[in-house]
N, CA and C atoms of all chains as a GROMACS GRO file, in nm:
protein
  645
    1MET      N    1  10.127   9.278  12.711
    1MET     CA    2  10.087   9.394  12.633
    1MET      C    3  10.112   9.370  12.484
    2PHE      N    4  10.029   9.429  12.403
    2PHE     CA    5  10.046   9.426  12.257
    2PHE      C    6  10.041   9.573  12.212
    3ALA      N    7  10.141   9.616  12.140
    3ALA     CA    8  10.150   9.758  12.100
    3ALA      C    9  10.192   9.769  11.956
    4LEU      N   10  10.158   9.885  11.897
    4LEU     CA   11  10.210   9.924  11.767
    4LEU      C   12  10.307  10.040  11.791
    5SER      N   13  10.409  10.049  11.703
    5SER     CA   14  10.506  10.159  11.719
    5SER      C   15  10.546  10.214  11.582
    6ASP      N   16  10.537  10.344  11.569
    6ASP     CA   17  10.585  10.405  11.444
    6ASP      C   18  10.731  10.448  11.457
    7GLN      N   19  10.793  10.410  11.570
    7GLN     CA   20  10.936  10.439  11.593
    7GLN      C   21  11.011  10.309  11.603
    8PRO      N   22  11.145  10.313  11.584
    8PRO     CA   23  11.223  10.187  11.592
    8PRO      C   24  11.196  10.115  11.723
    9ILE      N   25  11.194   9.981  11.718
    9ILE     CA   26  11.168   9.899  11.836
    9ILE      C   27  11.298   9.891  11.919
   10ASP      N   28  11.284   9.919  12.046
   10ASP     CA   29  11.396   9.916  12.139
   10ASP      C   30  11.396   9.781  12.210
   11ALA      N   31  11.464   9.682  12.152
   11ALA     CA   32  11.458   9.546  12.202
   11ALA      C   33  11.511   9.538  12.348
   12ALA      N   34  11.615   9.612  12.379
   12ALA     CA   35  11.673   9.605  12.511
   12ALA      C   36  11.574   9.656  12.616
   13ALA      N   37  11.500   9.763  12.582
   13ALA     CA   38  11.403   9.816  12.677
   13ALA      C   39  11.288   9.717  12.695
   14LEU      N   40  11.247   9.654  12.584
   14LEU     CA   41  11.135   9.556  12.593
   14LEU      C   42  11.179   9.435  12.679
   15ARG      N   43  11.307   9.396  12.663
   15ARG     CA   44  11.353   9.278  12.737
   15ARG      C   45  11.342   9.297  12.888
   16THR      N   46  11.356   9.422  12.932
   16THR     CA   47  11.345   9.446  13.080
   16THR      C   48  11.205   9.420  13.130
   17ARG      N   49  11.106   9.428  13.038
   17ARG     CA   50  10.966   9.402  13.080
   17ARG      C   51  10.946   9.253  13.116
   18LEU      N   52  11.038   9.169  13.076
   18LEU     CA   53  11.020   9.024  13.097
   18LEU      C   54  11.088   8.976  13.225
   19GLU      N   55  11.154   9.068  13.297
   19GLU     CA   56  11.223   9.027  13.417
   19GLU      C   57  11.121   8.993  13.526
   20HIS      N   58  11.141   8.876  13.586
   20HIS     CA   59  11.047   8.829  13.687
   20HIS      C   60  11.123   8.733  13.777
   21PRO      N   61  11.106   8.744  13.910
   21PRO     CA   62  11.189   8.660  13.999
   21PRO      C   63  11.168   8.509  13.984
   22THR      N   64  11.050   8.469  13.939
   22THR     CA   65  11.030   8.325  13.926
   22THR      C   66  11.039   8.276  13.780
   23ALA      N   67  11.089   8.362  13.690
   23ALA     CA   68  11.104   8.324  13.550
   23ALA      C   69  11.232   8.247  13.529
   24GLY      N   70  11.218   8.123  13.489
   24GLY     CA   71  11.338   8.044  13.455
   24GLY      C   72  11.365   8.040  13.306
   25ALA      N   73  11.273   8.098  13.227
   25ALA     CA   74  11.287   8.092  13.083
   25ALA      C   75  11.232   8.219  13.021
   26VAL      N   76  11.311   8.275  12.932
   26VAL     CA   77  11.264   8.390  12.852
   26VAL      C   78  11.287   8.354  12.706
   27CYS      N   79  11.182   8.369  12.625
   27CYS     CA   80  11.195   8.339  12.483
   27CYS      C   81  11.152   8.463  12.405
   28VAL      N   82  11.243   8.502  12.311
   28VAL     CA   83  11.218   8.626  12.234
   28VAL      C   84  11.223   8.588  12.085
   29PHE      N   85  11.126   8.641  12.009
   29PHE     CA   86  11.129   8.632  11.865
   29PHE      C   87  11.144   8.771  11.808
   30GLU      N   88  11.242   8.790  11.722
   30GLU     CA   89  11.257   8.917  11.650
   30GLU      C   90  11.236   8.897  11.502
   31GLY      N   91  11.139   8.963  11.445
   31GLY     CA   92  11.118   8.962  11.302
   31GLY      C   93  11.192   9.078  11.240
   32VAL      N   94  11.272   9.048  11.137
   32VAL     CA   95  11.363   9.146  11.079
   32VAL      C   96  11.334   9.165  10.929
   33VAL      N   97  11.350   9.286  10.881
   33VAL     CA   98  11.328   9.310  10.737
   33VAL      C   99  11.444   9.251  10.659
   34ARG      N  100  11.414   9.153  10.576
   34ARG     CA  101  11.520   9.087  10.497
   34ARG      C  102  11.524   9.146  10.356
   35ASP      N  103  11.633   9.111  10.287
   35ASP     CA  104  11.659   9.180  10.159
   35ASP      C  105  11.596   9.113  10.038
   36HIS      N  106  11.511   9.010  10.060
   36HIS     CA  107  11.451   8.945   9.945
   36HIS      C  108  11.317   8.886   9.987
   37ASN      N  109  11.228   8.869   9.891
   37ASN     CA  110  11.102   8.802   9.916
   37ASN      C  111  11.055   8.739   9.783
   38GLU      N  112  11.022   8.611   9.787
   38GLU     CA  113  10.975   8.542   9.668
   38GLU      C  114  11.065   8.567   9.550
   39GLY      N  115  11.198   8.563   9.572
   39GLY     CA  116  11.293   8.572   9.464
   39GLY      C  117  11.324   8.715   9.418
   40ARG      N  118  11.264   8.815   9.481
   40ARG     CA  119  11.290   8.954   9.439
   40ARG      C  120  11.370   9.024   9.545
   41ALA      N  121  11.456   9.115   9.500
   41ALA     CA  122  11.538   9.195   9.592
   41ALA      C  123  11.452   9.306   9.649
   42VAL      N  124  11.435   9.308   9.780
   42VAL     CA  125  11.354   9.409   9.847
   42VAL      C  126  11.442   9.529   9.883
   43SER      N  127  11.391   9.650   9.852
   43SER     CA  128  11.470   9.770   9.885
   43SER      C  129  11.413   9.845  10.003
   44ALA      N  130  11.283   9.837  10.023
   44ALA     CA  131  11.220   9.908  10.136
   44ALA      C  132  11.086   9.845  10.167
   45LEU      N  133  11.037   9.877  10.285
   45LEU     CA  134  10.917   9.809  10.333
   45LEU      C  135  10.837   9.904  10.420
   46ARG      N  136  10.708   9.893  10.412
   46ARG     CA  137  10.621   9.979  10.496
   46ARG      C  138  10.510   9.889  10.554
   47TYR      N  139  10.480   9.915  10.681
   47TYR     CA  140  10.369   9.847  10.742
   47TYR      C  141  10.258   9.948  10.776
   48GLU      N  142  10.134   9.904  10.751
   48GLU     CA  143  10.020   9.986  10.787
   48GLU      C  144   9.927   9.900  10.874
   49ALA      N  145   9.868   9.960  10.972
   49ALA     CA  146   9.775   9.886  11.062
   49ALA      C  147   9.642   9.959  11.069
   50TYR      N  148   9.536   9.878  11.085
   50TYR     CA  149   9.407   9.933  11.129
   50TYR      C  150   9.415   9.933  11.280
   51ALA      N  151   9.464  10.042  11.334
   51ALA     CA  152   9.516  10.043  11.471
   51ALA      C  153   9.417   9.998  11.574
   52GLU      N  154   9.294  10.054  11.567
   52GLU     CA  155   9.197  10.019  11.673
   52GLU      C  156   9.175   9.867  11.683
   53LEU      N  157   9.156   9.805  11.567
   53LEU     CA  158   9.129   9.660  11.569
   53LEU      C  159   9.258   9.581  11.590
   54ALA      N  160   9.369   9.630  11.539
   54ALA     CA  161   9.496   9.557  11.559
   54ALA      C  162   9.527   9.548  11.709
   55LEU      N  163   9.508   9.658  11.780
   55LEU     CA  164   9.536   9.656  11.925
   55LEU      C  165   9.438   9.566  12.000
   56ARG      N  166   9.314   9.566  11.957
   56ARG     CA  167   9.212   9.483  12.020
   56ARG      C  168   9.240   9.336  11.996
   57GLU      N  169   9.271   9.300  11.869
   57GLU     CA  170   9.299   9.162  11.836
   57GLU      C  171   9.431   9.117  11.901
   58GLY      N  172   9.528   9.206  11.902
   58GLY     CA  173   9.655   9.173  11.964
   58GLY      C  174   9.640   9.145  12.114
   59ALA      N  175   9.557   9.226  12.181
   59ALA     CA  176   9.530   9.203  12.324
   59ALA      C  177   9.461   9.070  12.345
   60ARG      N  178   9.372   9.033  12.252
   60ARG     CA  179   9.308   8.901  12.263
   60ARG      C  180   9.409   8.787  12.249
   61LEU      N  181   9.505   8.804  12.158
   61LEU     CA  182   9.609   8.699  12.143
   61LEU      C  183   9.686   8.683  12.272
   62VAL      N  184   9.722   8.793  12.334
   62VAL     CA  185   9.796   8.786  12.460
   62VAL      C  186   9.711   8.717  12.566
   63ASP      N  187   9.585   8.751  12.573
   63ASP     CA  188   9.494   8.685  12.669
   63ASP      C  189   9.485   8.535  12.643
   64GLU      N  190   9.477   8.498  12.514
   64GLU     CA  191   9.468   8.355  12.481
   64GLU      C  192   9.595   8.280  12.518
   65ALA      N  193   9.710   8.345  12.494
   65ALA     CA  194   9.837   8.281  12.532
   65ALA      C  195   9.846   8.265  12.683
   66ARG      N  196   9.802   8.366  12.756
   66ARG     CA  197   9.806   8.355  12.905
   66ARG      C  198   9.712   8.249  12.955
   67ALA      N  199   9.600   8.226  12.882
   67ALA     CA  200   9.507   8.122  12.925
   67ALA      C  201   9.564   7.982  12.896
   68ARG      N  202   9.646   7.969  12.791
   68ARG     CA  203   9.694   7.837  12.751
   68ARG      C  204   9.825   7.797  12.823
   69TRP      N  205   9.908   7.895  12.857
   69TRP     CA  206  10.038   7.863  12.918
   69TRP      C  207  10.053   7.949  13.045
   70PRO      N  208  10.126   7.898  13.144
   70PRO     CA  209  10.148   7.976  13.269
   70PRO      C  210  10.260   8.081  13.250
   71LEU      N  211  10.223   8.193  13.193
   71LEU     CA  212  10.322   8.296  13.155
   71LEU      C  213  10.336   8.397  13.269
   72LEU      N  214  10.456   8.445  13.286
   72LEU     CA  215  10.482   8.546  13.387
   72LEU      C  216  10.486   8.685  13.330
   73ALA      N  217  10.521   8.697  13.203
   73ALA     CA  218  10.525   8.828  13.138
   73ALA      C  219  10.513   8.806  12.987
   74VAL      N  220  10.450   8.902  12.920
   74VAL     CA  221  10.434   8.896  12.774
   74VAL      C  222  10.448   9.038  12.717
   75ALA      N  223  10.522   9.051  12.612
   75ALA     CA  224  10.531   9.180  12.541
   75ALA      C  225  10.539   9.156  12.390
   76CYS      N  226  10.452   9.223  12.315
   76CYS     CA  227  10.454   9.212  12.166
   76CYS      C  228  10.445   9.354  12.113
   77VAL      N  229  10.536   9.385  12.019
   77VAL     CA  230  10.532   9.516  11.956
   77VAL      C  231  10.548   9.498  11.804
   78HIS      N  232  10.464   9.560  11.725
   78HIS     CA  233  10.477   9.554  11.580
   78HIS      C  234  10.497   9.694  11.526
   79ARG      N  235  10.592   9.706  11.434
   79ARG     CA  236  10.619   9.836  11.373
   79ARG      C  237  10.510   9.875  11.271
   80THR      N  238  10.490  10.003  11.257
   80THR     CA  239  10.420  10.061  11.144
   80THR      C  240  10.510  10.166  11.080
   81GLY      N  241  10.472  10.207  10.960
   81GLY     CA  242  10.550  10.311  10.890
   81GLY      C  243  10.660  10.251  10.804
   82ASP      N  244  10.757  10.336  10.771
   82ASP     CA  245  10.865  10.296  10.677
   82ASP      C  246  10.979  10.230  10.752
   83LEU      N  247  11.022  10.113  10.699
   83LEU     CA  248  11.132  10.038  10.759
   83LEU      C  249  11.242  10.019  10.654
   84ALA      N  250  11.362  10.005  10.705
   84ALA     CA  251  11.478   9.978  10.615
   84ALA      C  252  11.523   9.833  10.638
   85LEU      N  253  11.605   9.782  10.544
   85LEU     CA  254  11.658   9.648  10.561
   85LEU      C  255  11.727   9.635  10.695
   86GLY      N  256  11.701   9.526  10.763
   86GLY     CA  257  11.765   9.501  10.893
   86GLY      C  258  11.688   9.556  11.011
   87ASP      N  259  11.589   9.641  10.988
   87ASP     CA  260  11.510   9.693  11.098
   87ASP      C  261  11.424   9.581  11.162
   88LEU      N  262  11.398   9.597  11.289
   88LEU     CA  263  11.304   9.508  11.355
   88LEU      C  264  11.160   9.543  11.311
   89ALA      N  265  11.089   9.444  11.261
   89ALA     CA  266  10.949   9.464  11.222
   89ALA      C  267  10.855   9.426  11.334
   90VAL      N  268  10.895   9.322  11.409
   90VAL     CA  269  10.808   9.274  11.517
   90VAL      C  270  10.896   9.212  11.624
   91TRP      N  271  10.852   9.231  11.747
   91TRP     CA  272  10.924   9.175  11.863
   91TRP      C  273  10.825   9.111  11.956
   92VAL      N  274  10.848   8.982  11.986
   92VAL     CA  275  10.762   8.906  12.076
   92VAL      C  276  10.848   8.849  12.184
   93GLY      N  277  10.815   8.869  12.308
   93GLY     CA  278  10.889   8.813  12.420
   93GLY      C  279  10.797   8.761  12.529
   94VAL      N  280  10.828   8.642  12.582
   94VAL     CA  281  10.751   8.588  12.692
   94VAL      C  282  10.847   8.535  12.799
   95ALA      N  283  10.799   8.536  12.921
   95ALA     CA  284  10.872   8.480  13.033
   95ALA      C  285  10.783   8.378  13.102
   96ALA      N  286  10.843   8.265  13.140
   96ALA     CA  287  10.770   8.158  13.211
   96ALA      C  288  10.866   8.089  13.306
   97ALA      N  289  10.814   8.006  13.388
   97ALA     CA  290  10.901   7.933  13.482
   97ALA      C  291  10.990   7.834  13.407
   98HIS      N  292  10.936   7.775  13.301
   98HIS     CA  293  11.009   7.668  13.228
   98HIS      C  294  11.006   7.693  13.080
   99ARG      N  295  11.102   7.632  13.010
   99ARG     CA  296  11.122   7.667  12.869
   99ARG      C  297  11.011   7.625  12.775
  100ALA      N  298  10.944   7.511  12.804
  100ALA     CA  299  10.843   7.462  12.711
  100ALA      C  300  10.732   7.566  12.693
  101ALA      N  301  10.682   7.619  12.800
  101ALA     CA  302  10.576   7.720  12.791
  101ALA      C  303  10.626   7.844  12.718
  102ALA      N  304  10.750   7.883  12.745
  102ALA     CA  305  10.803   8.004  12.686
  102ALA      C  306  10.817   7.988  12.532
  103PHE      N  307  10.876   7.874  12.488
  103PHE     CA  308  10.887   7.851  12.344
  103PHE      C  309  10.750   7.844  12.277
  104GLU      N  310  10.661   7.767  12.335
  104GLU     CA  311  10.532   7.744  12.270
  104GLU      C  312  10.449   7.872  12.263
  105ALA      N  313  10.447   7.948  12.370
  105ALA     CA  314  10.369   8.073  12.372
  105ALA      C  315  10.428   8.176  12.275
  106CYS      N  316  10.557   8.182  12.269
  106CYS     CA  317  10.622   8.279  12.176
  106CYS      C  318  10.587   8.242  12.032
  107ARG      N  319  10.597   8.117  12.000
  107ARG     CA  320  10.562   8.068  11.865
  107ARG      C  321  10.414   8.098  11.834
  108PHE      N  322  10.328   8.069  11.929
  108PHE     CA  323  10.184   8.096  11.912
  108PHE      C  324  10.160   8.244  11.882
  109LEU      N  325  10.224   8.330  11.958
  109LEU     CA  326  10.199   8.473  11.944
  109LEU      C  327  10.244   8.529  11.811
  110ILE      N  328  10.360   8.489  11.763
  110ILE     CA  329  10.406   8.542  11.633
  110ILE      C  330  10.322   8.480  11.522
  111ASP      N  331  10.296   8.348  11.531
  111ASP     CA  332  10.214   8.284  11.425
  111ASP      C  333  10.077   8.347  11.413
  112GLU      N  334  10.010   8.368  11.527
  112GLU     CA  335   9.875   8.422  11.524
  112GLU      C  336   9.874   8.571  11.485
  113THR      N  337   9.976   8.643  11.525
  113THR     CA  338   9.987   8.782  11.483
  113THR      C  339   9.990   8.791  11.333
  114LYS      N  340  10.062   8.702  11.268
  114LYS     CA  341  10.077   8.710  11.122
  114LYS      C  342   9.945   8.681  11.048
  115VAL      N  343   9.857   8.605  11.108
  115VAL     CA  344   9.737   8.568  11.038
  115VAL      C  345   9.607   8.639  11.086
  116ARG      N  346   9.615   8.701  11.204
  116ARG     CA  347   9.490   8.754  11.260
  116ARG      C  348   9.490   8.907  11.280
  117VAL      N  349   9.605   8.966  11.296
  117VAL     CA  350   9.606   9.108  11.332
  117VAL      C  351   9.605   9.192  11.204
  118PRO      N  352   9.516   9.289  11.193
  118PRO     CA  353   9.507   9.369  11.070
  118PRO      C  354   9.621   9.466  11.052
  119ILE      N  355   9.730   9.408  11.003
  119ILE     CA  356   9.854   9.481  10.968
  119ILE      C  357   9.892   9.436  10.826
  120TRP      N  358   9.933   9.529  10.744
  120TRP     CA  359   9.969   9.494  10.605
  120TRP      C  360  10.108   9.547  10.571
  121LYS      N  361  10.177   9.465  10.488
  121LYS     CA  362  10.311   9.497  10.442
  121LYS      C  363  10.311   9.543  10.300
  122HIS      N  364  10.381   9.652  10.275
  122HIS     CA  365  10.397   9.705  10.140
  122HIS      C  366  10.545   9.694  10.105
  123GLU      N  367  10.574   9.624   9.995
  123GLU     CA  368  10.717   9.604   9.957
  123GLU      C  369  10.750   9.682   9.833
  124ALA      N  370  10.872   9.744   9.836
  124ALA     CA  371  10.928   9.803   9.717
  124ALA      C  372  11.052   9.720   9.680
  125TYR      N  373  11.080   9.709   9.550
  125TYR     CA  374  11.183   9.617   9.503
  125TYR      C  375  11.299   9.692   9.441
  126ALA      N  376  11.416   9.628   9.453
  126ALA     CA  377  11.539   9.693   9.406
  126ALA      C  378  11.548   9.696   9.254
  127ASP      N  379  11.495   9.589   9.188
  127ASP     CA  380  11.498   9.591   9.042
  127ASP      C  381  11.388   9.682   8.993
  128GLY      N  382  11.429   9.786   8.918
  128GLY     CA  383  11.338   9.893   8.884
  128GLY      C  384  11.209   9.852   8.817
  129GLY      N  385  11.211   9.740   8.745
  129GLY     CA  386  11.092   9.701   8.670
  129GLY      C  387  10.978   9.648   8.755
  130ALA      N  388  11.009   9.598   8.873
  130ALA     CA  389  10.904   9.537   8.954
  130ALA      C  390  10.828   9.642   9.034
  131PRO      N  391  10.697   9.656   9.012
  131PRO     CA  392  10.623   9.758   9.086
  131PRO      C  393  10.608   9.720   9.234
  132SER      N  394  10.607   9.821   9.318
  132SER     CA  395  10.586   9.793   9.462
  132SER      C  396  10.443   9.743   9.479
  133ARG      N  397  10.421   9.674   9.589
  133ARG     CA  398  10.287   9.613   9.607
  133ARG      C  399  10.257   9.585   9.753
  134TRP      N  400  10.128   9.583   9.784
  134TRP     CA  401  10.079   9.534   9.914
  134TRP      C  402  10.074   9.380   9.907
  135LEU      N  403  10.113   9.317  10.017
  135LEU     CA  404  10.109   9.172  10.023
  135LEU      C  405   9.977   9.130  10.088
  136HIS      N  406   9.901   9.051  10.014
  136HIS     CA  407   9.774   8.996  10.064
  136HIS      C  408   9.777   8.844  10.044
  137PRO      N  409   9.851   8.774  10.128
  137PRO     CA  410   9.872   8.630  10.104
  137PRO      C  411   9.742   8.550  10.117
  138MET      N  412   7.042  10.483  10.424
  138MET     CA  413   7.128  10.487  10.543
  138MET      C  414   7.274  10.502  10.501
  139ARG      N  415   7.340  10.601  10.557
  139ARG     CA  416   7.479  10.626  10.519
  139ARG      C  417   7.574  10.574  10.629
  140VAL      N  418   7.684  10.515  10.578
  140VAL     CA  419   7.788  10.466  10.671
  140VAL      C  420   7.921  10.526  10.622
  141ARG      N  421   8.022  10.519  10.712
  141ARG     CA  422   8.153  10.568  10.678
  141ARG      C  423   8.243  10.444  10.651
  142VAL      N  424   8.300  10.438  10.531
  142VAL     CA  425   8.388  10.327  10.497
  142VAL      C  426   8.534  10.376  10.500
  143ARG      N  427   8.620  10.306  10.576
  143ARG     CA  428   8.762  10.339  10.578
  143ARG      C  429   8.835  10.233  10.498
  144TYR      N  430   8.939  10.275  10.428
  144TYR     CA  431   9.016  10.184  10.341
  144TYR      C  432   9.161  10.171  10.390
  145PHE      N  433   9.212  10.047  10.376
  145PHE     CA  434   9.352  10.021  10.413
  145PHE      C  435   9.420   9.941  10.300
  146ALA      N  436   9.553   9.957  10.297
  146ALA     CA  437   9.637   9.876  10.208
  146ALA      C  438   9.593   9.887  10.061
  147SER      N  439   9.582   9.775   9.993
  147SER     CA  440   9.555   9.781   9.849
  147SER      C  441   9.419   9.840   9.819
  148LEU      N  442   9.326   9.825   9.911
  148LEU     CA  443   9.194   9.881   9.888
  148LEU      C  444   9.200  10.034   9.891
  149ARG      N  445   9.285  10.090   9.974
  149ARG     CA  446   9.296  10.237   9.976
  149ARG      C  447   9.360  10.284   9.848
  150ASP      N  448   9.464  10.215   9.804
  150ASP     CA  449   9.526  10.254   9.677
  150ASP      C  450   9.428  10.249   9.562
  151ALA      N  451   9.349  10.140   9.559
  151ALA     CA  452   9.252  10.127   9.446
  151ALA      C  453   9.144  10.232   9.456
  152ALA      N  454   9.097  10.263   9.576
  152ALA     CA  455   8.989  10.358   9.594
  152ALA      C  456   9.041  10.503   9.578
  153GLY      N  457   9.169  10.520   9.602
  153GLY     CA  458   9.224  10.655   9.589
  153GLY      C  459   9.186  10.747   9.702
  154ARG      N  460   9.146  10.691   9.815
  154ARG     CA  461   9.103  10.773   9.929
  154ARG      C  462   9.115  10.689  10.055
  155ASP      N  463   9.119  10.757  10.170
  155ASP     CA  464   9.125  10.689  10.298
  155ASP      C  465   8.987  10.645  10.347
  156GLU      N  466   8.887  10.720  10.310
  156GLU     CA  467   8.753  10.690  10.360
  156GLU      C  468   8.650  10.763  10.274
  157GLU      N  469   8.525  10.719  10.287
  157GLU     CA  470   8.416  10.791  10.219
  157GLU      C  471   8.286  10.754  10.288
  158GLN      N  472   8.185  10.840  10.269
  158GLN     CA  473   8.050  10.814  10.317
  158GLN      C  474   7.970  10.753  10.202
  159VAL      N  475   7.902  10.642  10.229
  159VAL     CA  476   7.828  10.574  10.122
  159VAL      C  477   7.693  10.526  10.172
  160GLU      N  478   7.606  10.503  10.077
  160GLU     CA  479   7.474  10.441  10.110
  160GLU      C  480   7.497  10.293  10.131
  161ALA      N  481   7.432  10.234  10.235
  161ALA     CA  482   7.456  10.095  10.266
  161ALA      C  483   7.327  10.027  10.309
  162GLY      N  484   7.217  10.056  10.241
  162GLY     CA  485   7.092  10.002  10.281
  162GLY      C  486   7.078   9.850  10.259
  163ALA      N  487   7.161   9.790  10.175
  163ALA     CA  488   7.143   9.650  10.143
  163ALA      C  489   7.239   9.558  10.216
  164GLY      N  490   7.314   9.611  10.314
  164GLY     CA  491   7.399   9.520  10.392
  164GLY      C  492   7.544   9.522  10.345
  165LEU      N  493   7.627   9.452  10.424
  165LEU     CA  494   7.771   9.460  10.403
  165LEU      C  495   7.817   9.392  10.273
  166ALA      N  496   7.762   9.276  10.244
  166ALA     CA  497   7.806   9.205  10.122
  166ALA      C  498   7.772   9.285   9.997
  167ALA      N  499   7.649   9.339   9.994
  167ALA     CA  500   7.609   9.420   9.879
  167ALA      C  501   7.692   9.548   9.874
  168LEU      N  502   7.725   9.602   9.988
  168LEU     CA  503   7.810   9.723   9.991
  168LEU      C  504   7.947   9.694   9.933
  169TYR      N  505   8.007   9.581   9.971
  169TYR     CA  506   8.138   9.551   9.915
  169TYR      C  507   8.129   9.530   9.764
  170ALA      N  508   8.026   9.462   9.722
  170ALA     CA  509   8.011   9.439   9.578
  170ALA      C  510   7.998   9.570   9.501
  171ALA      N  511   7.922   9.664   9.556
  171ALA     CA  512   7.905   9.793   9.490
  171ALA      C  513   8.035   9.872   9.486
  172LEU      N  514   8.109   9.870   9.599
  172LEU     CA  515   8.234   9.946   9.604
  172LEU      C  516   8.341   9.880   9.519
  173ALA      N  517   8.339   9.747   9.513
  173ALA     CA  518   8.436   9.676   9.430
  173ALA      C  519   8.419   9.716   9.283
  174GLU      N  520   8.293   9.729   9.245
  174GLU     CA  521   8.269   9.768   9.105
  174GLU      C  522   8.311   9.911   9.082
  175ARG      N  523   8.276  10.000   9.177
  175ARG     CA  524   8.306  10.142   9.161
  175ARG      C  525   8.459  10.166   9.158
  176HIS      N  526   8.532  10.095   9.245
  176HIS     CA  527   8.673  10.124   9.261
  176HIS      C  528   8.766  10.021   9.194
  177CYS      N  529   8.705   9.924   9.127
  177CYS     CA  530   8.785   9.818   9.062
  177CYS      C  531   8.869   9.737   9.162
  178PHE      N  532   8.810   9.703   9.279
  178PHE     CA  533   8.877   9.612   9.370
  178PHE      C  534   8.884   9.474   9.307
  179THR      N  535   9.002   9.413   9.315
  179THR     CA  536   9.017   9.281   9.250
  179THR      C  537   9.006   9.166   9.353
  180LEU      N  538   9.011   9.198   9.482
  180LEU     CA  539   9.001   9.091   9.582
  180LEU      C  540   8.854   9.045   9.594
  181PRO      N  541   8.830   8.917   9.579
  181PRO     CA  542   8.693   8.867   9.598
  181PRO      C  543   8.653   8.877   9.745
  182ARG      N  544   8.526   8.894   9.772
  182ARG     CA  545   8.480   8.911   9.908
  182ARG      C  546   8.517   8.791   9.996
  183GLU      N  547   8.523   8.672   9.936
  183GLU     CA  548   8.554   8.552  10.014
  183GLU      C  549   8.693   8.561  10.078
  184ARG      N  550   8.779   8.646  10.027
  184ARG     CA  551   8.916   8.657  10.084
  184ARG      C  552   8.924   8.766  10.190
  185LEU      N  553   8.816   8.838  10.212
  185LEU     CA  554   8.820   8.949  10.309
  185LEU      C  555   8.745   8.912  10.438
  186ARG      N  556   8.785   8.987  10.543
  186ARG     CA  557   8.696   8.992  10.661
  186ARG      C  558   8.639   9.131  10.666
  187VAL      N  559   8.542   9.153  10.754
  187VAL     CA  560   8.482   9.284  10.764
  187VAL      C  561   8.469   9.320  10.912
  188ALA      N  562   8.489   9.448  10.939
  188ALA     CA  563   8.477   9.502  11.073
  188ALA      C  564   8.379   9.617  11.074
  189VAL      N  565   8.300   9.626  11.180
  189VAL     CA  566   8.209   9.739  11.197
  189VAL      C  567   8.240   9.800  11.335
  190ASN      N  568   8.263   9.929  11.336
  190ASN     CA  569   8.292  10.000  11.459
  190ASN      C  570   8.406   9.939  11.537
  191GLY      N  571   8.510   9.897  11.463
  191GLY     CA  572   8.634   9.852  11.527
  191GLY      C  573   8.632   9.712  11.576
  192GLU      N  574   8.535   9.630  11.532
  192GLU     CA  575   8.532   9.490  11.572
  192GLU      C  576   8.493   9.401  11.455
  193PHE      N  577   8.561   9.284  11.446
  193PHE     CA  578   8.524   9.190  11.341
  193PHE      C  579   8.376   9.155  11.355
  194THR      N  580   8.311   9.138  11.239
  194THR     CA  581   8.168   9.101  11.243
  194THR      C  582   8.137   9.009  11.127
  195ALA      N  583   8.016   8.955  11.126
  195ALA     CA  584   7.971   8.868  11.018
  195ALA      C  585   7.922   8.951  10.900
  196TRP      N  586   7.931   8.891  10.781
  196TRP     CA  587   7.889   8.963  10.661
  196TRP      C  588   7.739   8.994  10.663
  197ASP      N  589   7.663   8.916  10.736
  197ASP     CA  590   7.516   8.942  10.740
  197ASP      C  591   7.473   9.019  10.866
  198ALA      N  592   7.572   9.076  10.935
  198ALA     CA  593   7.536   9.156  11.052
  198ALA      C  594   7.462   9.283  11.011
  199PRO      N  595   7.369   9.331  11.094
  199PRO     CA  596   7.296   9.453  11.058
  199PRO      C  597   7.383   9.577  11.067
  200LEU      N  598   7.347   9.677  10.991
  200LEU     CA  599   7.418   9.806  10.993
  200LEU      C  600   7.326   9.912  11.046
  201ALA      N  601   7.387  10.016  11.106
  201ALA     CA  602   7.309  10.132  11.150
  201ALA      C  603   7.373  10.256  11.090
  202ALA      N  604   7.293  10.359  11.071
  202ALA     CA  605   7.344  10.484  11.015
  202ALA      C  606   7.463  10.533  11.097
  203GLY      N  607   7.568  10.578  11.026
  203GLY     CA  608   7.682  10.631  11.094
  203GLY      C  609   7.789  10.528  11.136
  204ASP      N  610   7.758  10.399  11.112
  204ASP     CA  611   7.857  10.296  11.144
  204ASP      C  612   7.986  10.318  11.065
  205GLU      N  613   8.097  10.274  11.125
  205GLU     CA  614   8.226  10.273  11.054
  205GLU      C  615   8.253  10.131  11.005
  206VAL      N  616   8.270  10.119  10.874
  206VAL     CA  617   8.289   9.987  10.813
  206VAL      C  618   8.431   9.979  10.755
  207VAL      N  619   8.499   9.868  10.783
  207VAL     CA  620   8.632   9.844  10.723
  207VAL      C  621   8.634   9.704  10.661
  208PHE      N  622   8.663   9.698  10.532
  208PHE     CA  623   8.687   9.571  10.467
  208PHE      C  624   8.833   9.535  10.481
  209ILE      N  625   8.859   9.413  10.532
  209ILE     CA  626   8.994   9.379  10.575
  209ILE      C  627   9.054   9.277  10.478
  210PRO      N  628   9.146   9.319  10.391
  210PRO     CA  629   9.208   9.223  10.299
  210PRO      C  630   9.303   9.132  10.378
  211PRO      N  631   9.343   9.020  10.316
  211PRO     CA  632   9.434   8.929  10.386
  211PRO      C  633   9.552   9.003  10.448
  212VAL      N  634   9.582   8.973  10.572
  212VAL     CA  635   9.682   9.051  10.648
  212VAL      C  636   9.822   8.995  10.622
  213SER      N  637   9.924   9.082  10.640
  213SER     CA  638  10.061   9.041  10.612
  213SER      C  639  10.160   9.102  10.708
  214GLY      N  640  10.122   9.109  10.836
  214GLY     CA  641  10.215   9.155  10.938
  214GLY      C  642  10.322   9.050  10.966
  215GLY      N  643  10.414   9.086  11.056
  215GLY     CA  644  10.515   8.990  11.096
  215GLY      C  645  10.637   8.995  11.010
   0.00000   0.00000   0.00000
């Protein structure tokens, strides 16, 4: 599954989705709001999504991962709305029989999410002079 | 032919609105050029993708009246 959430991500609840009797490996990536970016002190962060297409593209990523690796369970959730430092911005978890598939699929899912899913980050900075901005890398 | 354009991220800030109805008889590329001039968008079209009715599409794809168009600036999730 690929989901968007405007509420805090409950990592423990998501982890239970990966339980599977034949899973020998679970790999989780947690993306966290850090206090700096490109040398500037970040004070707050907001994510916005084009939800219809983000969910559709996210579901395609999950399908692609399942086609490339023998996965037993997949869960991806990305936050929208206002986030504070330390909050989870994105959570990706996969379960597989063996660790190689789990690591590779987890890496694929977060990397592709960052470049393909229509979600945008808006950063505000702690130093008063720097205007807040949308990031369009 | 009128279409509905929805704006996200920096394009919404620059346009000052979430969406608008616009004339789009000349296709998607011409539509972005016209809106970029009207709203002072600074992102060149080459850096954007475009979606029609909730799905990525090609810049030369045909449009129909009432379509929903979204110009997608470079994404920054994760």
